[in-house]
C-alpha positions in Angstrom: 8.4 -17.7 10.1 4.6 -17.9 11.2 4.1 -18.4 14.9 4.0 -22.0 14.7 7.3 -22.2 13.8 8.5 -21.0 17.0 7.2 -23.7 19.3 9.5 -24.9 21.7 10.1 -28.7 21.4 8.7 -30.8 24.4 9.4 -34.4 25.4 6.3 -36.2 24.2 4.7 -35.6 21.1 1.3 -35.6 22.8 2.2 -32.4 24.9 4.2 -30.8 22.1 0.7 -30.5 20.2 -1.0 -30.0 23.3 1.1 -27.2 24.6 1.6 -26.0 20.6 -2.0 -25.4 20.5 -2.5 -23.7 23.4 0.7 -21.1 23.1 -1.1 -20.9 19.4 -4.4 -19.8 20.5 -2.8 -17.4 23.0 -0.2 -15.7 20.6 -3.0 -15.4 17.8 -5.7 -14.0 20.2 -3.1 -11.2 21.6 -1.7 -10.5 18.0 -5.0 -10.2 16.5 -5.9 -7.7 19.5 -3.0 -5.6 19.0 -2.9 -5.4 15.1 -6.6 -4.6 14.8 -6.4 -0.7 14.7 -9.4 1.0 17.0 -10.2 3.3 14.1 -11.6 0.2 12.4 -14.7 0.3 14.5 -14.2 4.0 16.1 -13.3 6.7 14.0 -12.8 8.8 16.8 -9.9 7.2 18.5 -7.8 7.5 15.1 -4.4 9.1 15.0 -1.9 7.8 13.2 1.8 8.5 13.5 2.3 11.5 10.9 -0.9 13.2 11.8 0.4 12.9 15.2 3.6 14.0 14.9 2.7 17.0 13.1 -0.1 17.8 15.3 2.6 17.6 18.3 5.3 19.9 16.4 2.2 22.5 15.0 3.9 25.1 16.9 7.7 24.2 15.9 9.6 26.5 13.7 10.3 25.1 10.2 14.4 24.7 10.2 15.9 28.0 8.5 18.5 25.7 6.7 15.7 24.4 5.0 14.3 27.5 3.2 17.4 29.1 2.8 17.8 33.2 2.6 14.6 33.2 -0.2 16.9 35.6 -2.5 16.6 32.9 -5.6 14.6 30.6 -7.3 16.4 26.8 -6.6 18.2 24.7 -9.4 17.1 22.1 -11.1 17.6 18.4 -10.9 20.6 17.2 -13.2 19.8 15.1 -16.3 21.6 12.4 -15.4 19.8 12.3 -12.0 16.2 12.2 -13.8 17.0 9.0 -16.1 15.5 5.9 -14.7 17.6 3.5 -12.7 17.4 -0.2 -11.7 18.7 0.6 -8.5 16.0 0.8 -5.9 14.5 3.8 -4.7 15.0 5.2 -1.1 12.1 7.6 0.2 12.6 9.3 2.8 10.0 12.0 4.7 11.6 15.1 5.9 10.0 16.7 8.7 9.9 20.6 8.8 10.9 20.0 12.3 14.0 18.3 11.9 17.7 19.2 14.3 19.7 21.6 12.8 22.8 19.6 13.3 21.3 16.3 11.7 20.2 17.9 8.6 24.0 19.3 8.2 24.8 16.0 8.4 22.1 14.7 6.2 23.6 11.7 3.7 22.3 12.6 0.2 24.4 9.9 -1.3 22.0 7.5 0.5 19.0 8.7 -0.7 17.1 9.1 -4.0 14.3 11.2 -3.0 13.3 13.1 0.1 9.7 13.7 0.6 9.0 17.7 2.3 6.9 17.4 4.9 4.5 19.1 4.6 2.5 21.7 3.1 -1.2 21.3 4.8 -4.2 21.3 2.2 -7.8 22.5 3.5 -10.8 20.6 2.4 -11.7 23.7 0.1 -8.6 22.7 -1.9 -6.2 25.5 -0.7 -2.9 25.5 0.8 -3.5 26.4 4.4 0.1 26.5 5.7 3.2 25.8 3.6 5.8 25.8 6.1 7.9 28.2 4.5 7.7 26.6 1.3 9.8 26.5 -1.3 12.7 25.1 0.8 15.3 26.5 -1.6 17.9 25.4 0.6 16.8 21.9 0.8 16.0 21.7 -3.0 19.8 23.4 -4.0 21.2 20.9 -1.5 19.2 17.8 -2.6 19.6 18.6 -6.6 23.1 19.0 -6.5 23.8 14.9 -4.8 20.8 13.7 -7.6 18.1 13.6 -4.9 14.8 14.5 -6.0 12.6 16.6 -3.9 9.0 15.5 -3.3 6.5 18.1 -1.8 4.3 16.2 0.5 0.4 17.4 0.5 -1.4 16.6 4.1 -5.2 16.2 4.7 -6.1 14.3 8.0 -9.9 13.3 9.0 -12.6 11.6 6.9 -14.9 14.6 6.5 -12.3 16.7 5.6 -10.8 14.1 2.8 -14.2 13.9 1.7 -15.2 17.2 0.9 -11.7 17.5 -1.2 -11.9 14.8 -3.5 -15.5 14.7 -4.2 -16.2 18.3 -4.9 -14.9 19.6 -8.2 -14.4 23.1 -7.5 -12.1 22.8 -4.6 -10.3 19.7 -6.2 -9.9 21.4 -9.0 -8.6 24.6 -7.1 -6.3 22.1 -5.3 -4.9 21.3 -8.6 -4.2 24.4 -9.6 -2.5 25.4 -5.8 -0.4 22.1 -5.5 1.0 22.8 -9.5 2.3 26.2 -8.6 3.7 25.0 -5.5 5.9 22.5 -7.4 6.7 24.8 -10.0 7.9 27.7 -7.3 9.8 25.0 -5.4 10.9 23.6 -8.2 10.1 20.6 -6.9 9.9 16.8 -8.9 7.1 15.8 -7.6 4.0 15.2 -5.1 3.1 12.6 -2.4 -0.3 13.1 -1.6 -0.7 12.1 2.6 -4.6 11.8 3.0 -5.8 10.2 5.8 -8.7 9.0 7.6 -10.0 5.7 8.7 -12.3 5.7 5.8 -15.6 5.3 7.6 -17.5 7.8 5.3 -16.4 6.0 2.3 -13.8 8.8 0.7 -11.3 5.0 -0.2 -13.8 4.4 -3.1 -13.7 8.0 -4.4 -9.6 8.5 -4.1 -8.8 6.2 -7.2 -10.8 8.6 -9.8 -9.2 11.9 -7.7 -5.5 10.2 -8.1 -6.1 9.3 -11.4 -7.2 13.4 -12.5 -4.4 14.6 -10.4 -1.8 12.3 -11.9 -3.1 13.2 -15.4 -3.0 17.1 -15.1 0.4 17.3 -13.5 1.9 15.2 -16.3 0.4 17.6 -18.8 1.8 20.6 -16.6 5.1 19.6 -15.6 6.1 17.1 -17.2 8.2 14.5 -15.6 6.3 15.1 -12.4 6.2 12.1 -9.8 3.0 11.8 -8.3 2.6 9.1 -5.2 0.2 8.6 -2.3 1.1 7.5 1.2 -1.4 4.4 1.3 -2.4 2.5 4.4 -1.0 -1.1 4.7 -4.0 -3.0 5.2 -7.6 -2.7 3.9 -9.0 -3.2 7.5 -12.7 -3.2 6.6 -12.6 -3.8 2.8 -12.7 -0.1 1.7 -10.1 0.2 -0.6 -9.0 -0.6 -4.4 -5.5 -0.7 -4.1 -4.3 -2.2 -7.4 -6.8 0.5 -8.7 -5.1 3.2 -6.6 -1.8 2.0 -7.5 -2.7 2.2 -11.4 -4.0 5.7 -10.9 -0.4 7.5 -10.1 3.0 6.4 -10.6 3.6 4.5 -7.1 2.4 3.9 -3.5 4.5 4.8 -0.6 3.2 1.9 1.5 2.8 3.4 5.2 3.9 -0.2 6.7 3.8 0.6 10.6 0.9 1.8 12.3 -0.3 -1.8 13.0 -0.2 -0.8 16.7 -0.6 2.9 18.1 -2.1 5.0 20.4 -5.7 3.3 19.9 -4.1 -0.2 20.9 -5.8 -2.1 23.9 -2.6 -4.3 23.9 0.9 -3.9 23.5 2.9 -4.7 20.2 5.1 -4.2 17.4 4.0 -1.3 15.1 5.2 -2.9 12.3 5.5 -6.9 12.4 7.0 -8.8 9.5 5.3 -12.1 10.9 2.1 -13.4 13.2 -1.1 -11.8 14.1 -4.0 -12.0 11.4 -2.2 -9.0 9.5 1.1 -7.9 9.5 3.9 -6.6 6.8 4.2 -10.0 4.7 0.6 -10.6 4.8 0.7 -6.5 3.3 3.0 -7.4 0.6 1.7 -10.7 -0.9 -2.1 -10.1 0.2 -3.5 -6.8 0.5 -1.1 -5.5 -2.4 -0.4 -9.2 -3.6 -2.0 -8.4 -7.3 0.1 -5.0 -7.3 3.1 -6.9 -5.9 2.7 -9.8 -8.4 2.1 -7.9 -11.7 3.3 -4.3 -10.8 6.2 -4.2 -8.3 7.7 -0.9 -9.3 4.5 0.4 -8.2 5.5 -0.4 -4.6 7.4 1.5 -2.1 7.4 0.2 1.4 7.5 2.6 3.9 9.4 1.3 7.4 9.5 3.1 10.8 11.8 4.9 12.4 10.1 5.3 15.3 8.2 2.6 18.2 5.5 3.0 20.8 5.2 2.9 24.5 2.4 2.4 26.6 1.8 1.8 30.3 0.6 -1.8 30.5 -0.7 -4.3 33.4 2.2 -6.3 33.8 5.7 -7.4 32.0 4.6 -10.0 29.8 4.9 -9.2 25.8 1.8 -8.1 24.8 0.0 -7.0 28.0 -2.7 -5.1 28.3 -2.3 -1.2 27.8 -3.4 1.5 30.6 -2.2 4.2 28.5 -0.3 5.5 25.5 2.4 7.2 26.2 4.3 8.3 23.1 5.9 7.3 19.7 9.3 7.5 20.6 12.1 8.5 17.6 14.0 5.1 16.6 17.6 7.0 18.3 15.6 7.2 21.9 14.3 3.6 21.4 18.0 2.2 20.3 19.2 4.2 23.8 16.4 2.4 25.9 17.1 -1.0 24.6 20.6 -0.9 25.7 19.5 0.4 29.2 17.0 -1.9 29.8 17.0 -5.3 28.7 15.9 -5.7 25.2 14.0 -9.0 24.0 13.5 -10.3 20.3 9.6 -11.5 19.6 10.2 -14.5 17.4 6.3 -14.1 16.7 6.5 -10.9 14.8 10.4 -10.6 14.5 10.9 -7.3 16.2 12.8 -6.3 19.1 11.1 -4.9 22.9 11.8 -3.8 26.0 10.1 -3.3 29.2 10.9 -1.6 33.0 9.4 -0.5 35.4 8.6 3.5 37.0 7.9 2.7 40.2 4.9 0.6 40.3 4.1 0.7 36.9 5.2 -1.1 34.2 6.1 0.0 30.5 6.9 -1.4 27.4 8.6 -0.2 24.3 8.3 -1.8 21.0 10.4 -0.4 18.3 12.3 -1.7 15.3 16.4 -2.0 15.4 19.0 -3.1 12.4 17.8 -6.7 12.5 14.0 -6.5 12.2 14.6 -3.4 10.1 16.9 -5.6 7.8 14.4 -8.1 7.1 11.9 -5.6 6.2 14.4 -4.2 3.5 14.7 -7.8 2.2 11.3 -8.5 1.6 11.4 -5.6 -0.4 13.8 -6.6 -2.5 12.9 -9.9 -2.7 10.1 -9.2 -4.1 11.1 -6.8 -6.7 9.6 -3.5 -5.1 10.4 0.0 -6.1 12.5 0.2 -3.0 11.7 1.2 0.7 11.1 4.5 2.8 11.2 5.5 6.0 8.9 7.8 8.6 11.1 9.8 9.0 14.2 10.7 8.5 15.5 12.8 11.4 14.3 10.4 13.5 17.6 8.2 14.3 19.7 11.9 15.1 23.1 10.8 15.6 22.6 6.8 15.1 24.6 5.7 12.1 23.2 2.2 12.3 20.2 2.7 10.0 22.7 4.7 7.5 24.9 1.5 7.4 21.8 -0.7 6.9 20.9 1.4 3.9 24.6 1.2 2.7 24.3 -2.4 3.1 21.3 -3.4 2.0 20.7 -0.5 -0.8 23.8 0.7 -1.5 25.9 4.2 -2.0 24.9 6.2 -5.0 27.5 8.1 -7.0 27.5 12.1 -7.2 25.7 13.8 -10.1 27.4 15.0 -13.0 26.1 18.3 -13.6 25.0 20.3 -10.9 24.2 23.4 -12.3 20.8 22.2 -14.6 19.4 19.9 -17.0 21.7 20.0 -20.1 25.1 22.3 -21.1 23.6 24.6 -23.6 25.8 23.3 -26.9 27.0 27.0 -28.1 25.6 30.0 -26.9 22.9 31.9 -24.6 19.3 30.6 -25.3 16.5 31.5 -23.6 13.3 29.4 -23.8 9.5 30.8 -24.0 8.1 31.0 -20.6 5.4 27.9 -20.0 2.4 27.8 -19.3 1.8 31.2 -21.8 -0.5 32.7 -21.1 -0.8 32.1 -17.5 -3.2 32.8 -14.5 -1.0 31.7 -11.4 2.6 31.2 -12.2 5.1 30.7 -15.2 8.5 28.6 -15.7 11.4 30.9 -17.0 14.0 28.8 -18.4 17.5 29.9 -20.0 20.5 27.5 -21.0 23.9 29.2 -20.4 27.1 28.4 -22.1 29.9 29.0 -19.3 29.9 30.0 -15.5 28.7 33.5 -14.7 26.2 35.7 -13.3 22.4 35.7 -14.5 19.8 38.2 -14.0 16.1 37.9 -15.0 14.0 41.0 -15.4 10.4 41.5 -15.7 9.1 44.5 -17.3 5.6 45.8 -17.4 3.9 47.2 -20.8 5.1 50.9 -19.8 8.8 49.8 -19.2 9.1 49.4 -15.6 10.5 46.6 -13.8 8.5 44.8 -11.6 10.6 42.0 -10.4 14.3 40.9 -10.9 16.2 37.9 -9.8 20.3 37.5 -9.7 22.2 34.5 -9.2 25.5 33.1 -10.0 25.4 29.8 -12.6 28.2 27.8 -10.9 28.9 25.8 -14.8 27.1 25.4 -17.6 23.6 24.4 -18.0 20.1 24.8 -17.2 19.0 27.8 -14.9 14.9 28.1 -14.0 13.1 30.5 -12.6 9.3 30.4 -11.6 7.4 33.8 -11.7 4.1 33.9 -9.2 2.7 37.1 -10.7 4.1 39.1 -7.8 5.9 42.3 -7.8 9.1 43.1 -5.9 6.8 43.9 -2.7 5.1 41.0 -3.3 1.9 42.4 -4.4 -0.2 40.7 -7.4 0.8 42.6 -10.8 -2.1 43.6 -13.1 -3.7 41.2 -16.2 -1.5 42.2 -19.6 1.8 41.6 -21.4 5.0 41.2 -19.7 8.6 41.6 -20.8 11.2 39.1 -19.7 14.7 39.9 -20.2 17.5 37.8 -19.4 21.2 39.5 -18.5 24.5 36.9 -18.9 28.2 38.0 -18.0 30.1 39.1 -15.4 31.4 42.7 -16.9 29.6 45.4 -18.8 31.2 44.4 -22.1 30.4 40.8 -22.0 26.9 40.9 -20.9 24.3 39.5 -23.6 21.0 39.9 -23.6 17.8 37.9 -24.8 14.3 39.2 -24.2 10.8 37.2 -24.4 7.1 38.3 -23.9 4.3 36.5 -22.0 0.6 37.4 -21.1 -0.9 37.0 -17.3 -4.3 36.6 -17.7 -6.0 37.1 -14.2 
């Protein structure tokens, strides 16, 4: 309901009209002030939650449980999980800095997509920090539960993004490097998280960039999902959202950051209603054409965080004195029980306030009620699904998981853990792809039963340069990606190489198949 629907009735009609009008003016003015981000006019002040959190955790080590021991490639997604489903998508960003205990309790059955956050990209199109990717342990666990793993590629800042997406050499380099990262990690797609105010005009070039990337990856990796992390509002008329949606498989609409470190008034980071812009106007207005014609192109992202400021007073939407932090949702739930949580009927979000000495502090956040209303909006409009920034921010609080189960439901387990499809008969080894290759190539075998699997690569002199070993737990497809490096991590020379598959548990029962491939650097 909009702000007008929340006016309090007075005893006389005339008094009601006057007080209602005054309140409407006040609400509109304060809501407008707190929902127009400072970067609409001040590009130097901008830093969204993704960029801010990445910078805050820049020196944080990657959780070892995500990566695994690094001794073998990851398993592919089961075929049953690749089949299109009518159920809504649940797409969660998973940062590399999450807590170990949280990860061990991650409820895969309530998710469909996990976006590994992130590999960092340079304006020249190179991967500058892969954060330990490939995350083999995560990919194996996710695929075993039928969950797709999406690799997030990040680049923040107007000049950096513009250079990458408009320089043909740089963009082609990025296409090749991100393809190799997807192959080596057995990921199911990529999310492009390129952000900045857009004052230099880069949003006008992003649609062409995404269309080329999508075409390239669909050809190189059949079934690969290509998505873009898109802003909730076209504040300055720089975006073509219908064109952006058409350029890739789908958009993750970041339905948050309506307020943040730049705000001169406290207020909701993800207002469902109220103000000049809100989540409802995002879906029905900014993305209205996409919502009406191609709702399956949109995933509505919601915040698992809030905003905290020191303010000039205790009243809702007071002027801010200083930005404090983006508290994670578990912390806001705890704070709401300690302090007197209030419900803001204009935005349909909760907030609370307290005094720290003589200083007032306001925290605006989302609880189960406000998150549920956003889920309902996405489901009512028939969107592809919902998502969140970020998994782990709920810590050990189970309320968000309970809400997902209530609104979306729990999926059944994957029907085949070992691979894509069970081999109908004997052992099979497919030709590597691509071949010839100059970056990485994919090797795939179908095994008829559980057993020990070994793949070796030999040079033209018969010397073994690389070997992998793993045990297949069931009949199915096993995949490796060779990056052109030997066992010591050094690049090998161009030329013809032989790859040999061995399958079996004892010497008398071992079967072998071989193939040939060409590396052309």
